[in-house]
N, C-alpha and C positions, 0 to 999 in steps of 0.2 A: 167733282173731280174722280175721286175712288171709285162711283160708283160707273163711269166710264171706262176706267182701268180695269176694274172686275169684270164687265161688259166685255172687253175684248180677249179676258181669259178664257170666258165663256164661250165668245167667238172662234179662238182658238182648237176650244176643245170641241165644239161640237164639228170643225170641219175635219177634224183627225179620222172621223169614222160616219159612214152613211149610216151607219147603223145606229146612231145617237139621235132621239127625235127631240129631247129637251132638255136643259140644264138650268140649275139658280142656286144662285148663295142664300142660304137663309139664317137670319140669327137663330139662336138655341130658342127662342122666345115665340118663334117663327113668325120674324117681319122679313120680307123679302128685301135682300139687300141689292140685287141685280138678277138679271133673268134673261134667258134666250129660249121664250116658249112659243109653240105656234099658235094659231087662233083658236080661241074655242077652251083651253086652259084659263083655268080661274088663278091669280096668283095669291089671293090670300088661302084657299084653299088647299092649294099645294104648300103654302108656307106653313099653316096648320096643323096639315097629316103629317108633314117632315118631322116638326118637332114635335107632334104624340110620339110618332115609329122612334126618333132618336130617342127619348126620355124612355118609353119602354123597353126598346132595344139594353140602354143603359142602366136601367135597375135590373134585367133580365141574366145579364152579362155578369153584374157583381153580387146579387144572389146566387147565381148558379157555380160561384167561384170561377168562374172564365176570365177574369180581367180586365182593364179597360177596354172599352169598347173600341172598335175598329170602324167596323162598317155594318150597314143592314143592307139584305140583298131580299127584293120583293119578287118572286116568279107569277105571273099572270098566264093566261092565256093569249094577251095578246102584248106579250113585254115584260121586261124588266124596269125596276124602281132601285138605284142603287144610290145608299146615302154615306156618306163618308164625311169625317171632322175636317174642317179646314180652318183649325187656330181652335184656341179653348172656345169662341164666342161663335163659332160658325158652324154651317154645316154645306155641303154640295150635293146636293139631289140631281141626279141624271137620270132619263128614262130612256130607252132603249129596244128596239126591238127585238120580238124574241127569237129572230136568226142569228142576234151579236153574239159574235165571239168575245166570250166573256174576258178570257185574260187579257185579250188588247184592250177592253174598256177597261180595266181593271185598272191594269196599266196609264193609261193614258190620263183617267181619274185622281187616281194618284198624282200624277204630275199637276196635273190642275189644283189639287188641294194644298199641295207643296207651294206651289204659286201663290195662291189665296192666303195661305197663312203667312209668307213674309211681306204681304200688302197691308194685312188688316192687322 
Protein backbone atom coordinates (compact mmCIF):
# COMPACT_ATOMS: atom_id res chain seq x y z
CA UNK A 1 0.00 0.00 0.00
CA UNK A 2 2.78 2.45 0.93
CA UNK A 3 4.67 1.65 -2.26
CA UNK A 4 1.61 2.58 -4.36
CA UNK A 5 1.25 5.88 -2.51
CA UNK A 6 4.95 6.61 -3.02
CA UNK A 7 4.61 5.76 -6.71
CA UNK A 8 1.77 8.27 -7.01
CA UNK A 9 4.04 10.97 -5.54
CA UNK A 10 6.68 10.06 -8.14
CA UNK A 11 4.12 10.06 -10.96
CA UNK A 12 3.00 13.54 -9.93
CA UNK A 13 6.63 14.72 -9.77
CA UNK A 14 7.47 13.28 -13.18
CA UNK A 15 4.36 14.93 -14.59
CA UNK A 16 5.36 18.40 -13.41
CA UNK A 17 8.10 18.72 -16.01
CA UNK A 18 8.93 17.08 -19.31
CA UNK A 19 12.57 17.61 -18.31
CA UNK A 20 12.35 14.96 -15.56
CA UNK A 21 13.26 11.60 -17.09
CA UNK A 22 13.17 9.34 -14.03
CA UNK A 23 12.68 9.37 -10.29
CA UNK A 24 13.04 6.94 -7.41
CA UNK A 25 12.72 6.75 -3.65
CA UNK A 26 15.57 4.78 -2.14
CA UNK A 27 16.32 3.79 1.44
CA UNK A 28 19.62 5.09 2.79
CA UNK A 29 21.03 1.59 2.55
CA UNK A 30 20.30 1.44 -1.20
CA UNK A 31 17.04 -0.53 -1.36
CA UNK A 32 14.48 0.67 -3.91
CA UNK A 33 11.22 1.70 -2.23
CA UNK A 34 9.40 3.04 -5.31
CA UNK A 35 10.45 4.12 -8.79
CA UNK A 36 9.30 5.62 -12.06
CA UNK A 37 12.17 4.61 -14.33
CA UNK A 38 12.30 4.20 -18.10
CA UNK A 39 13.08 0.85 -19.67
CA UNK A 40 16.74 -0.08 -19.48
CA UNK A 41 17.62 1.54 -16.15
CA UNK A 42 18.64 -0.98 -13.49
CA UNK A 43 16.86 -0.34 -10.17
CA UNK A 44 19.55 -2.09 -8.14
CA UNK A 45 22.34 -0.04 -9.70
CA UNK A 46 20.48 3.23 -9.17
CA UNK A 47 19.79 2.29 -5.55
CA UNK A 48 23.39 1.37 -4.84
CA UNK A 49 24.81 4.46 -6.57
CA UNK A 50 22.37 6.78 -4.80
CA UNK A 51 23.23 5.33 -1.40
CA UNK A 52 26.97 5.63 -2.12
CA UNK A 53 26.71 9.23 -3.33
CA UNK A 54 24.50 10.24 -0.42
CA UNK A 55 26.98 8.74 2.05
CA UNK A 56 29.92 10.44 0.35
CA UNK A 57 28.10 13.77 0.17
CA UNK A 58 27.13 13.56 3.83
CA UNK A 59 30.69 12.81 4.88
CA UNK A 60 32.06 15.60 2.67
CA UNK A 61 29.63 18.15 4.15
CA UNK A 62 30.62 17.10 7.68
CA UNK A 63 34.38 16.98 7.06
CA UNK A 64 34.39 20.39 5.37
CA UNK A 65 32.14 21.97 8.04
CA UNK A 66 29.30 22.69 5.62
CA UNK A 67 26.53 21.55 7.97
CA UNK A 68 23.86 18.95 7.34
CA UNK A 69 23.75 17.67 3.75
CA UNK A 70 20.71 18.98 1.86
CA UNK A 71 21.25 17.73 -1.67
CA UNK A 72 23.70 16.22 -4.11
CA UNK A 73 23.73 17.46 -7.70
CA UNK A 74 25.65 15.70 -10.45
CA UNK A 75 25.92 17.28 -13.88
CA UNK A 76 26.91 15.06 -16.77
CA UNK A 77 27.12 15.64 -20.51
CA UNK A 78 23.66 14.11 -21.01
CA UNK A 79 21.83 15.42 -17.96
CA UNK A 80 21.57 15.84 -14.23
CA UNK A 81 21.14 13.57 -11.23
CA UNK A 82 19.70 15.24 -8.14
CA UNK A 83 19.48 13.54 -4.75
CA UNK A 84 17.67 15.04 -1.78
CA UNK A 85 16.80 13.60 1.60
CA UNK A 86 13.19 12.49 2.01
CA UNK A 87 12.90 11.81 5.70
CA UNK A 88 15.69 10.42 7.82
CA UNK A 89 15.74 6.99 6.17
CA UNK A 90 15.28 7.65 2.43
CA UNK A 91 16.47 9.72 -0.49
CA UNK A 92 14.65 10.99 -3.57
CA UNK A 93 16.75 10.60 -6.71
CA UNK A 94 15.72 12.44 -9.89
CA UNK A 95 17.27 12.33 -13.35
CA UNK A 96 16.71 15.31 -15.62
CA UNK A 97 17.60 16.32 -19.16
CA UNK A 98 20.55 18.66 -19.75
CA UNK A 99 18.12 21.39 -20.85
CA UNK A 100 16.26 21.28 -17.50
CA UNK A 101 15.50 24.53 -15.71
CA UNK A 102 17.13 23.63 -12.41
CA UNK A 103 15.30 26.22 -10.32
CA UNK A 104 11.95 24.69 -11.19
CA UNK A 105 13.27 21.15 -10.79
CA UNK A 106 14.65 22.00 -7.31
CA UNK A 107 11.28 23.43 -6.27
CA UNK A 108 9.29 20.44 -7.53
CA UNK A 109 11.74 17.94 -6.02
CA UNK A 110 11.69 19.73 -2.66
CA UNK A 111 7.89 19.58 -2.58
CA UNK A 112 7.91 15.88 -3.48
CA UNK A 113 10.51 15.17 -0.77
CA UNK A 114 8.31 16.92 1.80
CA UNK A 115 5.34 14.78 0.74
CA UNK A 116 7.44 11.62 0.97
CA UNK A 117 8.71 12.61 4.42
CA UNK A 118 5.12 12.85 5.66
CA UNK A 119 4.33 9.38 4.29
CA UNK A 120 7.36 7.51 5.61
